[in-house]
C-alpha positions in Angstrom: -11.5 -40.2 31.5 -15.3 -40.3 32.1 -16.7 -37.2 33.8 -13.8 -35.0 32.7 -13.4 -32.8 29.6 -9.9 -32.5 28.2 -9.7 -28.8 27.7 -6.4 -28.0 29.4 -2.8 -28.5 28.5 -2.9 -31.9 26.7 0.8 -31.7 26.0 1.5 -31.9 29.7 -1.0 -34.6 30.3 -3.4 -32.4 32.3 -7.1 -32.3 32.1 -9.6 -29.7 33.0 -13.0 -30.2 34.8 -16.1 -28.2 33.9 -15.6 -26.2 37.1 -12.0 -25.4 36.2 -13.1 -24.4 32.7 -15.7 -22.0 34.0 -13.2 -20.5 36.4 -10.7 -20.0 33.6 -13.4 -18.3 31.4 -14.4 -16.0 34.3 -10.7 -15.1 34.9 -10.1 -14.4 31.2 -13.4 -12.4 31.1 -12.2 -10.2 34.0 -8.9 -9.5 32.2 -10.7 -8.6 29.0 -13.2 -6.4 30.8 -10.5 -4.5 32.7 -8.1 -4.2 29.9 -10.3 -3.8 26.8 -13.8 -2.9 28.1 -17.3 -4.3 28.0 -17.6 -4.2 24.2 -14.5 -6.5 23.8 -16.0 -8.8 26.5 -19.2 -9.1 24.5 -17.1 -10.0 21.4 -15.1 -12.6 23.3 -18.3 -14.1 24.6 -19.6 -14.5 21.1 -16.4 -16.2 20.1 -16.7 -18.7 22.9 -20.3 -19.3 22.0 -19.3 -19.9 18.4 -16.8 -22.6 19.6 -19.6 -24.4 21.4 -22.1 -24.1 18.6 -19.7 -24.8 15.7 -16.0 -25.2 16.3 -12.9 -23.2 17.4 -12.4 -22.2 13.8 -14.7 -21.7 10.9 -16.4 -19.3 8.5 -17.4 -15.7 9.0 -20.8 -14.5 7.9 -21.7 -10.8 8.3 -25.3 -10.2 9.5 -26.0 -8.1 6.5 -25.2 -11.1 4.3 -27.4 -13.6 6.1 -30.1 -13.6 3.5 -27.7 -13.4 0.6 -25.1 -16.0 1.6 -26.8 -17.8 4.6 -29.0 -20.2 2.7 -26.1 -21.5 0.6 -23.9 -21.9 3.8 -26.8 -23.8 5.5 -27.2 -26.1 2.5 -23.5 -26.8 2.2 -22.4 -27.1 5.8 -25.5 -27.1 8.0 -27.3 -24.8 10.4 -24.8 -25.0 13.2 -22.0 -23.9 10.9 -24.0 -21.0 9.6 -25.0 -19.9 13.1 -21.4 -20.2 14.3 -20.3 -18.1 11.3 -22.6 -15.3 12.3 -21.4 -15.4 15.9 -17.8 -15.4 14.8 -18.4 -12.4 12.6 -20.0 -10.6 15.5 -17.0 -11.5 17.7 -14.6 -10.1 15.1 -16.4 -6.8 15.0 -16.6 -6.4 18.8 -13.4 -7.8 20.1 -10.6 -5.9 18.2 -7.5 -7.5 19.6 -8.6 -11.0 18.6 -11.1 -10.5 15.8 -11.0 -8.8 12.5 -10.7 -5.4 14.0 -10.5 -1.9 12.7 -7.8 0.5 13.9 -9.5 3.6 15.4 -6.6 5.7 13.9 -8.1 5.0 10.5 -11.7 5.8 11.5 -11.8 9.3 10.0 -10.1 8.0 6.8 -12.8 5.3 6.5 -15.6 7.9 7.0 -14.2 10.2 4.3 -13.1 7.5 1.8 -13.7 8.0 -1.9 -16.0 5.3 -3.1 -16.3 4.3 -6.8 -18.9 3.0 -9.2 -17.2 0.1 -11.1 -17.7 -3.2 -12.8 -15.2 -5.7 -14.1 -17.5 -6.5 -17.0 -15.7 -5.7 -20.2 -18.5 -4.0 -22.1 -22.1 -2.9 -21.4 -24.8 -4.5 -23.5 -24.7 -1.5 -25.9 -20.9 -2.0 -26.4 -19.9 0.9 -24.1 -16.7 0.3 -22.0 -17.7 1.0 -18.3 -15.5 3.3 -16.2 -14.5 3.7 -12.6 -16.1 6.8 -11.3 -16.5 8.3 -7.8 -20.1 8.0 -6.6 -22.0 11.3 -6.6 -21.8 12.1 -2.8 -18.0 11.9 -2.7 -17.1 13.6 -6.0 -15.9 16.9 -4.7 -15.2 20.3 -6.2 -14.0 23.7 -4.9 -16.7 26.3 -4.5 -16.2 29.4 -6.6 -16.0 32.3 -6.2 -13.7 31.9 -3.2 -15.0 33.6 0.0 -12.0 35.9 0.0 -10.6 38.1 -2.8 -7.7 36.2 -4.4 -5.0 38.2 -6.2 -3.6 35.9 -8.9 0.2 36.0 -9.3 -0.1 35.4 -13.0 -0.3 38.7 -14.8 -1.0 37.4 -18.3 -1.6 37.4 -21.1 -3.9 34.4 -21.2 -4.3 32.6 -24.6 -8.1 32.1 -25.1 -8.3 29.4 -27.8 -11.8 29.4 -29.1 -13.4 27.2 -31.9 -16.3 29.2 -33.3 -18.6 26.8 -35.1 -21.6 28.8 -34.1 -20.6 32.5 -34.4 -23.9 33.8 -32.9 -22.6 32.5 -29.5 -19.3 34.4 -29.7 -20.6 37.7 -28.3 -21.7 36.0 -25.1 -18.2 34.5 -24.7 -16.4 37.8 -25.4 -18.6 39.6 -22.9 -17.7 37.0 -20.2 -14.0 37.0 -21.1 -13.9 40.6 -20.0 -14.1 39.3 -16.4 -10.5 37.9 -16.6 -8.2 40.2 -14.5 -5.4 40.3 -17.0 -4.7 40.6 -20.7 -6.4 37.9 -22.9 -5.1 37.2 -26.5 -7.8 35.6 -28.7 -7.1 32.7 -31.0 -10.3 32.0 -32.9 -11.1 29.4 -35.6 -14.0 28.4 -37.8 -14.6 26.5 -41.0 -16.3 28.9 -43.4 -15.4 32.3 -44.8 -18.7 33.9 -43.9 -18.1 32.7 -40.3 -14.6 34.2 -40.3 -16.1 37.5 -41.5 -18.6 37.5 -38.6 -15.9 36.6 -36.1 -13.7 39.4 -37.4 -16.6 41.9 -37.0 -17.4 40.7 -33.4 -13.8 41.0 -32.3 -12.9 44.3 -33.9 -13.3 46.2 -30.7 -11.5 43.6 -28.5 -9.2 45.7 -26.2 -7.8 43.1 -23.8 -5.2 41.8 -26.2 -4.4 40.7 -29.7 -6.7 38.8 -32.0 -5.8 36.0 -34.4 -8.4 34.3 -36.6 -7.7 31.1 -38.6 -9.9 29.2 -41.0 -9.6 25.6 -40.0 -11.4 22.5 -41.2 -14.3 21.3 -39.0 -12.6 18.0 -38.5 -12.1 17.0 -34.9 -14.4 20.0 -34.1 -12.9 22.2 -31.3 -10.4 19.4 -30.3 -8.8 19.4 -33.7 -8.6 23.2 -33.7 -7.0 23.3 -30.2 -4.5 20.5 -30.6 -3.6 20.7 -34.3 -4.8 24.1 -35.7 -3.3 26.1 -32.9 -0.5 23.8 -31.8 2.1 26.5 -32.4 0.4 28.9 -29.9 1.2 27.3 -26.6 4.9 27.8 -26.6 4.2 31.5 -26.3 1.8 31.3 -23.4 2.0 29.8 -19.9 -1.8 29.8 -19.2 -4.6 29.2 -21.7 -8.3 28.9 -21.8 -10.0 26.3 -24.0 -13.4 27.3 -25.2 -15.9 26.7 -28.0 -19.3 27.9 -29.0 -20.9 24.7 -27.7 -24.3 23.5 -28.5 -25.5 19.9 -27.8 -28.6 19.4 -30.0 -28.4 15.7 -29.4 -29.0 16.2 -25.7 -32.3 18.0 -25.8 -33.6 20.0 -22.9 -31.3 18.4 -20.2 -28.1 19.6 -22.0 -29.5 23.0 -23.2 -27.7 24.8 -20.3 -24.4 22.9 -20.6 -22.5 25.7 -22.4 -23.7 28.4 -20.1 -22.9 26.2 -17.1 -19.3 25.7 -18.2 -18.8 29.4 -19.0 -20.3 30.5 -15.7 -18.0 28.2 -13.7 -14.9 29.2 -15.7 -15.1 33.0 -15.9 -18.7 33.9 -15.4 -17.9 36.8 -13.0 -14.7 38.7 -12.2 -14.6 37.0 -8.8 -14.9 33.5 -10.4 -12.3 34.3 -13.1 -9.8 35.6 -10.4 -10.5 32.5 -8.2 -9.8 30.1 -11.0 -6.7 32.0 -12.3 -5.2 32.1 -8.8 -5.2 28.3 -8.6 -2.3 28.4 -11.1 -0.2 30.2 -8.5 0.5 26.6 -7.5 3.0 25.4 -10.0 1.7 21.8 -9.7 -1.7 22.7 -11.0 -2.0 21.9 -14.7 -5.8 21.9 -15.4 -8.8 23.6 -13.8 -12.2 22.6 -15.0 -15.9 22.7 -13.9 -17.6 20.0 -12.0 -19.7 17.9 -14.4 -23.1 19.1 -15.3 -25.3 17.0 -13.0 -27.5 15.8 -15.8 -24.4 14.1 -17.4 -23.3 12.1 -14.4 -25.0 8.9 -15.5 -23.1 8.8 -18.8 -19.6 9.7 -17.7 -17.9 6.6 -19.1 -15.5 5.5 -21.8 -18.3 5.3 -24.3 -17.0 3.9 -27.5 -13.7 5.8 -27.1 -11.7 3.4 -25.0 -9.6 1.8 -27.8 -9.0 5.2 -29.3 -7.9 6.6 -26.0 -5.6 3.6 -25.3 -3.9 4.0 -28.7 -3.5 7.8 -28.1 -2.0 7.3 -24.7 0.4 4.7 -26.0 1.4 7.2 -28.6 2.5 9.5 -25.8 4.2 6.7 -23.8 1.5 6.0 -21.3 -0.3 2.6 -20.8 -3.8 2.7 -19.3 -6.5 0.3 -18.4 -10.1 0.7 -17.5 -9.5 -0.1 -13.8 -8.0 3.4 -13.5 -10.3 6.3 -12.5 -11.8 8.1 -15.5 -11.9 11.9 -14.9 -12.0 14.5 -17.6 -13.3 18.0 -18.4 -16.6 17.0 -19.9 -17.6 19.6 -22.5 -14.0 20.3 -23.3 -13.8 23.8 -21.8 -11.1 24.4 -19.2 -8.3 26.5 -17.9 -4.8 25.0 -18.5 -1.1 25.3 -18.2 0.5 24.8 -21.6 3.2 22.5 -20.2 0.5 20.2 -18.9 -0.9 19.4 -22.3 2.6 19.0 -23.8 2.2 15.3 -24.4 -0.8 15.8 -26.6 0.8 18.7 -28.5 3.9 16.6 -29.0 1.9 13.5 -30.2 2.1 14.6 -33.8 -1.6 14.7 -34.3 -2.8 15.8 -37.7 -6.3 16.6 -39.1 -6.1 13.4 -41.1 -6.2 11.5 -37.8 -9.8 12.8 -37.2 -12.8 11.4 -39.1 -14.8 13.6 -41.4 -17.7 15.3 -39.6 -20.9 13.4 -39.8 -22.6 14.6 -36.6 -21.0 11.9 -34.4 -21.9 12.1 -30.7 -19.2 9.5 -29.6 -16.6 7.2 -30.8 -14.2 9.7 -32.4 -10.6 10.6 -31.7 -11.9 14.0 -30.4 -14.0 12.3 -27.8 -11.0 10.1 -26.8 -8.7 13.2 -26.5 -11.2 14.8 -24.2 -11.0 11.8 -21.9 -7.2 11.8 -22.0 -6.4 15.4 -21.1 -6.0 14.9 -17.4 -4.0 11.7 -17.8 -1.7 13.4 -20.2 -1.2 16.2 -17.7 -0.5 13.7 -14.9 2.1 12.0 -17.0 4.1 15.2 -16.9 3.7 15.5 -13.1 0.8 18.0 -13.1 -2.4 17.9 -11.1 -5.9 19.2 -11.7 -8.8 20.7 -9.7 -12.5 20.9 -10.2 -14.6 24.0 -9.4 -18.3 24.8 -9.2 -20.7 27.4 -8.2 -22.8 26.2 -5.3 -26.1 27.4 -6.8 -25.4 25.5 -10.0 -24.8 22.0 -8.4 -27.4 20.0 -6.4 -25.1 17.8 -4.3 -24.3 20.5 -1.8 -22.0 18.6 0.5 -19.5 17.9 -2.3 -19.1 21.7 -2.9 -16.1 22.6 -0.6 -16.0 26.3 0.5 -12.7 28.1 0.2 -12.5 30.8 2.9 -8.8 31.1 2.9 -5.8 29.9 0.8 -5.1 27.1 3.3 -8.5 25.6 2.5 -7.3 24.8 -1.0 -4.5 22.6 0.3 -6.9 20.8 2.5 -9.6 20.4 -0.1 -7.1 19.2 -2.7 -7.0 15.9 -0.8 -10.6 15.3 -1.7 -10.9 17.0 -5.1 -7.8 15.7 -6.8 -8.0 12.0 -7.2 -5.2 11.0 -9.6 -6.3 9.3 -12.8 -3.0 7.3 -13.3 -2.7 6.1 -9.7 -4.4 2.8 -9.1 -7.2 2.6 -6.6 -8.2 -1.0 -7.3 -7.7 -3.0 -4.1 -10.0 -5.9 -4.8 -8.7 -9.3 -4.1 -10.1 -11.7 -6.7 -11.1 -15.2 -5.6 -8.2 -16.7 -7.5 -5.8 -14.4 -5.6 -6.9 -15.2 -2.1 -3.6 -17.0 -1.5 -1.8 -13.9 -2.5 -3.4 -11.6 0.1 0.0 -10.1 1.1 0.2 -8.4 -2.3 -3.2 -6.6 -2.2 -2.4 -3.2 -3.7 -1.8 -0.1 -1.6 -3.1 3.0 -3.4 -0.9 6.2 -3.1 -1.3 9.9 -3.3 1.2 12.6 -4.3 2.3 14.6 -1.2 3.3 18.2 -1.4 5.9 17.9 1.4 9.4 18.8 0.3 11.0 16.9 3.1 13.0 13.8 2.4 11.8 10.7 4.2 13.0 7.2 5.0 10.2 4.6 5.0 10.2 1.1 6.5 7.6 -1.3 4.9 7.0 -4.1 7.4 4.3 -6.7 7.9 3.7 -6.0 11.6 5.0 -4.1 14.6 2.8 -5.8 17.2 4.9 -7.0 20.1 3.5 -10.6 19.9 4.4 -10.8 16.2 7.8 -9.0 16.3 10.2 -11.9 15.9 13.9 -11.7 14.9 13.4 -10.6 11.3 11.1 -7.7 12.1 13.2 -6.7 15.1 16.3 -6.7 12.9 14.5 -4.6 10.3 13.4 -2.1 12.9 16.9 -1.8 14.3 18.4 -1.2 10.8 15.7 1.4 10.1 16.6 3.3 13.2 20.4 3.1 12.5 20.0 4.2 8.8 17.7 7.0 9.9 20.2 8.2 12.5 22.9 8.1 9.8 20.7 10.1 7.4 20.2 12.7 10.1 17.5 15.2 10.9 16.9 16.3 7.3 15.2 13.0 6.7 11.8 12.3 8.2 10.9 8.7 9.1 7.8 6.6 8.5 6.8 3.0 9.3 4.2 1.5 7.0 2.5 -1.7 8.3 1.1 -3.8 5.5 -0.4 -7.0 7.1 -1.3 -7.1 10.7 -3.5 -4.3 12.1 -1.6 -2.3 14.7 -2.6 -3.0 18.2 -2.8 0.1 20.4 0.0 -1.3 22.7 2.4 -1.4 19.7 2.3 2.4 19.3 3.8 2.8 22.8 7.0 1.0 21.6 7.8 3.9 19.2 8.1 7.1 21.3 8.4 10.1 19.1 6.3 8.5 16.3 2.7 9.6 15.8 -0.1 7.4 14.4 -1.1 8.7 11.0 -4.3 7.6 9.2 -4.0 5.6 6.1 -5.3 8.5 4.0 -4.1 11.4 1.8 -3.1 14.2 4.1 -1.1 17.4 4.4 1.7 15.0 5.4 3.5 17.4 7.7 4.5 15.1 10.6 8.2 14.1 10.9 7.9 10.7 12.3 4.7 8.6 11.6 3.3 5.1 11.7 0.7 4.2 9.1 -1.6 1.2 9.5 -2.1 0.2 5.9 -3.4 -3.3 6.8 -7.0 -2.1 6.0 -6.8 -0.9 2.4 -10.5 0.1 1.8 -10.8 3.8 0.9 -7.2 4.7 2.0 -4.2 6.1 0.2 -0.5 6.4 1.2 1.1 9.8 0.9 4.1 9.7 -1.4 6.7 12.4 -1.4 9.2 13.4 -4.0 12.1 12.3 -1.9 10.7 9.1 -0.3 13.1 6.2 -0.1 12.0 2.7 1.1 13.3 -0.1 3.2 11.7 -3.5 2.4 11.7 -6.4 4.8 10.0 -9.3 3.0 9.4 -10.2 -0.6 5.9 -8.7 -0.8 7.1 -5.5 0.9 9.9 -5.4 -1.7 7.2 -5.6 -4.3 5.4 -2.6 -2.6 8.7 -0.7 -2.6 9.2 -1.2 -6.3 5.6 -0.2 -6.9 5.8 2.9 -4.7 9.0 3.9 -6.5 7.3 3.5 -9.9 4.5 5.8 -8.8 6.9 8.2 -7.1 8.8 8.4 -10.4 5.6 9.1 -12.3 4.5 11.8 -9.9 7.9 13.5 -9.5 10.5 12.2 -11.9 14.0 10.9 -11.1 15.0 7.5 -9.8 15.6 6.1 -6.3 17.1 2.8 -5.1 15.5 0.9 -2.3 17.0 -1.0 0.6 16.0 -4.7 0.7 16.7 -6.4 4.0 17.0 -10.0 2.8 16.5 -12.4 5.7 16.1 -15.7 3.9 15.9 -17.1 0.4 12.1 -16.5 0.5 10.9 -18.1 -2.7 11.6 -21.5 -1.2 9.0 -20.9 1.5 6.3 -21.7 -1.1 7.4 -24.6 -3.3 6.9 -24.3 -7.0 4.0 -21.8 -7.1 2.9 -18.2 -7.9 4.4 -17.0 -4.7 7.6 -18.7 -5.5 8.1 -16.9 -8.8 6.8 -13.5 -7.4 9.2 -13.7 -4.5 12.1 -14.7 -6.7 11.3 -11.8 -9.1 12.0 -9.2 -6.3 15.6 -10.2 -6.4 16.0 -9.4 -10.1 16.2 -5.6 -10.0 20.0 -5.2 -9.9 20.0 -1.4 -10.5 17.4 -0.6 -7.9 18.4 -2.8 -5.0 20.7 -2.1 -2.1 20.7 -5.5 -0.4 21.4 -6.0 3.3 21.7 -9.8 3.7 21.2 -11.2 7.2 24.0 -13.6 8.1 27.2 -14.7 6.4 25.8 -18.0 5.1 22.9 -16.3 3.4 25.1 -13.5 2.0 27.3 -16.1 0.2 24.2 -17.8 -1.2 22.3 -14.8 -2.4 25.3 -12.9 -3.9 26.2 -16.1 -5.7 22.7 -16.2 -7.3 21.8 -12.5 -7.9 23.3 -9.2 -8.8 22.5 -6.1 -6.7 23.4 -2.4 -7.0 25.2 -2.9 -3.7 25.2 -5.8 -1.2 26.1 -5.8 2.5 26.3 -8.5 5.0 24.7 -8.3 8.4 26.7 -10.7 10.5 25.3 -12.6 13.4 25.6 -10.8 16.7 24.1 -11.8 20.0 21.4 -9.5 21.2 23.2 -7.1 23.5 20.6 -7.3 26.2 20.5 -11.1 26.1 24.3 -11.3 26.1 24.5 -9.1 29.2 22.2 -11.5 31.1 24.0 -14.7 30.2 26.1 -16.2 33.0 27.3 -19.6 34.3 24.2 -21.1 36.0 23.5 -24.6 37.3 22.0 -26.5 34.5 18.5 -28.1 34.8 16.8 -30.9 33.0 15.2 -28.6 30.5 15.0 -29.0 26.7 14.5 -25.6 25.1 12.6 -25.9 21.8 12.1 -23.1 19.3 8.6 -23.9 18.4 6.6 -21.9 15.9 3.8 -23.8 14.3 2.9 -21.1 11.9 6.4 -20.9 10.3 6.8 -24.0 8.2 10.6 -23.8 7.9 11.0 -24.2 11.7 9.7 -27.7 11.3 7.4 -27.7 14.3 5.7 -31.0 13.4 9.0 -32.8 12.9 10.3 -31.6 16.3 7.1 -32.7 18.1 7.1 -36.1 16.4 10.7 -36.7 17.3 10.2 -35.6 20.9 7.3 -37.9 21.2 9.3 -40.8 19.7 12.2 -40.2 22.1 9.8 -40.0 25.1 7.9 -43.2 24.3 11.0 -45.3 23.8 12.9 -43.8 26.8 10.1 -43.0 29.2 12.0 -43.2 32.5 14.6 -40.7 31.6 12.2 -38.6 29.6 9.9 -38.3 32.6 12.6 -36.3 34.4 13.1 -33.8 31.6 10.9 -30.8 31.1 10.3 -29.5 27.6 9.7 -25.7 27.1 8.4 -24.4 23.8 9.4 -20.8 23.1 9.0 -18.4 20.1 5.2 -18.2 19.5 1.9 -18.4 21.2 -0.1 -21.5 20.3 -2.8 -23.7 21.8 -1.4 -26.5 23.9 -3.3 -29.3 22.1 -1.1 -28.7 19.0 1.9 -30.3 20.8 -0.1 -33.3 22.1 0.9 -36.1 22.8 4.4 -34.7 23.8 4.5 -35.0 27.6 6.0 -32.7 30.3 5.6 -29.7 27.9 5.1 -26.1 28.8 4.4 -23.2 26.5 6.5 -20.1 27.0 5.2 -18.3 23.9 7.0 -15.2 22.8 9.0 -14.6 25.9 10.6 -11.2 27.0 14.3 -11.0 26.6 14.7 -11.2 30.3 12.7 -14.5 30.6 14.4 -15.8 27.4 17.9 -15.2 28.9 16.8 -16.9 32.2 15.8 -20.0 30.3 19.0 -20.0 28.3 21.0 -19.9 31.5 19.0 -22.9 33.0 18.4 -25.2 30.1 20.7 -28.0 29.1 19.6 -29.0 25.6 18.3 -26.9 22.8 16.4 -27.9 19.6 16.0 -25.3 16.9 15.5 -26.2 13.2 15.6 -23.9 10.2 14.9 -25.5 6.8 16.6 -22.8 4.8 20.0 -21.3 4.2 19.7 -18.8 7.0 21.4 -20.0 10.2 18.5 -18.7 12.5 19.5 -16.9 15.6 18.0 -19.2 18.3 20.4 -22.1 17.9 23.3 -19.8 17.9 22.1 -18.1 21.1 21.5 -21.5 22.6 25.0 -22.6 21.8 26.5 -19.4 23.2 24.6 -20.0 26.5 26.2 -23.4 26.8 23.3 -25.6 25.6 24.0 -28.7 23.6 22.1 -27.6 20.6 20.5 -29.6 17.8 20.1 -27.8 14.5 20.3 -28.9 10.8 22.5 -28.5 7.8 21.3 -26.9 4.6 23.1 -26.4 1.3 25.7 -23.7 2.2 25.0 -23.9 5.9 26.5 -26.1 8.7 26.2 -24.6 12.1 28.7 -27.1 13.5 31.3 -24.9 11.9 30.4 -22.1 14.2 30.4 -24.1 17.5 31.3 -27.7 18.4 28.4 -27.7 20.8 26.0 -27.5 17.9 24.9 -30.9 16.5 24.0 -29.9 12.9 22.1 -32.8 11.3 22.8 -33.5 7.6 19.8 -35.8 7.4 16.6 -34.6 8.9 13.8 -37.1 9.7 11.9 -38.2 12.7 14.2 -41.0 13.6 17.4 -39.1 13.1 16.2 -36.1 15.2 14.8 -38.4 17.9 18.3 -40.2 18.1 20.0 -36.8 18.4 17.7 -35.7 21.2 18.3 -38.9 23.1 22.1 -38.6 22.6 22.0 -35.0 23.7 20.0 -35.7 26.9 22.3 -38.6 27.8 25.4 -36.4 27.2 24.1 -33.6 29.4 22.9 -35.8 32.3 26.3 -35.6 34.1 26.2 -31.8 33.8 22.9 -31.3 35.6 23.4 -29.1 38.6 26.8 -27.8 37.4 27.3 -24.3 36.1 27.3 -24.1 32.4 30.0 -22.6 30.3 29.4 -19.7 27.9 30.7 -20.2 24.4 32.2 -17.9 21.7 31.1 -18.7 18.2 33.3 -18.7 15.1 32.4 -16.8 12.0 32.0 -19.0 8.9 34.8 -18.7 6.4 34.0 -16.5 3.3 36.0 -14.7 0.7 34.4 -11.3 1.4 31.7 -10.0 3.6 31.2 -6.2 3.2 29.6 -5.2 6.5 26.3 -3.4 6.6 27.4 0.0 7.8 24.4 2.4 8.3 26.6 5.3 7.2 27.5 3.6 3.9 23.9 2.7 3.2 22.8 6.2 4.0 25.4 7.6 1.6 24.0 5.4 -1.2 20.5 6.5 -0.5 21.6 10.2 -0.6 23.5 9.6 -3.8 20.4 8.0 -5.3 18.2 10.9 -4.3 20.6 13.3 -6.0 20.3 11.6 -9.4 18.8 13.6 -12.3 15.2 14.7 -11.9 14.3 14.2 -15.5 11.0 12.5 -15.9 10.9 9.2 -17.8 9.6 9.3 -21.4 7.1 6.6 -20.7 5.1 5.7 -17.6 3.6 2.2 -17.5 0.3 2.2 -15.6 0.3 -1.6 -15.5 3.4 -1.3 -13.3 1.5 0.8 -10.8 0.6 -1.1 -7.6 
């Protein structure tokens, strides 16, 4: 072997000289240049250089992390590895189809993503619980007044609930309240008789509505008065305004303007008041409040209030954690819809729940309630919006101008960032092996259209094997059965979508992974890149899951859909194997197994008769249907009696452990080495997946067909004589059945509940699977087929396995179940568990 470099197809015994290697690289480079451009060619060159410097596989090291992580990588693995890691990272950035690419469809979503300040540390050194908050330059608010003259549909009266601890401030508030373009009834409170007398005098000439004054204890300050002292008021009013005669003596000069800032942004002019009131023409809006005073932004956290807030939210049936976004009307002045604060009014709060007044600036129930107002509103399905005058806020790019009503719908996507919808997409080091389950944040859509959603790991042609293809076919059939009143969406969770994949779905448009107006009828969303994105979630979304982690997503999406909109929906689970057993006894095992244990939520479509019997024997489902084996129609049409050749067709997928690629290669090698003369006349063709030829070495006479087209696959089925296809699971797997139908003597394997020999006598179904047994079966099959070489093969019809009952997966029946589920009661659940949100 001196003077040669083995870089070619080792499985076929070929070697490649340096000249041949250079020629191959030039040819590949030309293909990359013409198909993907100069940038991709540069990335591919960096990848090849990394192979020379380091190895074909290895670490990635972003250039920006060289000084941070590079020294440790050099110490641990050496300079060559570190240099190769940098080159590999560069290659990943510049060669999208092969590297860790970024789908251009999501480019705009990445640019406008909401970023957050956050830390996982439990407490700050001073004992304060940190919060997740948007960074200043992406914390948006609507500009008020609007650039047009809104005419609020609400005609009043508004209930202005005002706690008057400092009566001298009341005249200013009353003067500004006159700006509201409808009747305003005043509900005023204070803690002392002399203050009550002053309030009475100041309101004696109020002409915009009625006046009611109550003497209430100064316990819980304005919060106690609003949620306890005036609890009875809200049933009589649709819209209210929470105010108080705020002073912040503890804040010194920076907070001196806080009260005026809040009033100015709420109803400081007739135009501002009308703009804010018009937002409630949208029945989903529950709270409207001013953008935070800029001087406060550094202290917008849970403070010492987290435990109090958590207990309060539990009291109203909502579980929270500090990973959720903390947003609240700081200063506790805001416009509101009475129904939106219903959970707090119904919590049974009493004055005794509040501590006695001692000048506290944090750590009281009142401070906790302030931080829970928006979460309480969201738990009833309401949303909120922030507003601000441009001249009162320094971060100008976050002040969104409203020139027409349509702007509000568009700006809502930036302003409203739900507090109870998770945005944490971090994958902790301990969870790196669970990357499939990395959370997908969602966003409530305003679209009233029903929609069928397919959640699938990939749609890329080179990765679309039988299971994904089956799911796509079912999705199309169920969608057709549901009809034109259901939109359709494909959500890809794992593999970034290659541009070529979109062309396989005519009529579907690529949609960014981002909150949107959600108006398109048929969309494809690339959710493989989670950072900064959100998935639109409609009131009438229903989901089709295709693997255990997509089933977990479907359950999580339904949990959030139920919180946003109420009601309950089942999901369709296309079960294509007993997936927990892919992982041995492990976290993935139990997580996968748990997805089968939602009997009231799951419409199961189980792929194959054998698997149906197994799964329905182990689990209960709302409904279960069998998807019996059927030959691919296009393949069946191309099968015909053809002279057989000395070809062993192998279903070889190194990345799929249950296909036992290693065992097949070891058995082929053993057979070839002990029967070399006969083996030298037989050609071995691996089909099913692209892989590097050295993986099959030292198997001889081997060729790699990769993931063949149906036409090429049918041609090989017609010509081959022997087939080898293993599936270490209860699913029968389609390739051995297709091989048998085409007249190949096919070697497969038994599994509890499965024996493919029952389907066809030309299938050798091994009940013991080891290297020697499989090698013997290959040798016997080759010997048996030798006399048939050159003779036309015979097509076979397969028998169906015997079973007591196999209800067939009718798209019409499944569509009817989904429609019935969507028509269930729309009552919102009493309790929403944030920990269940994904």
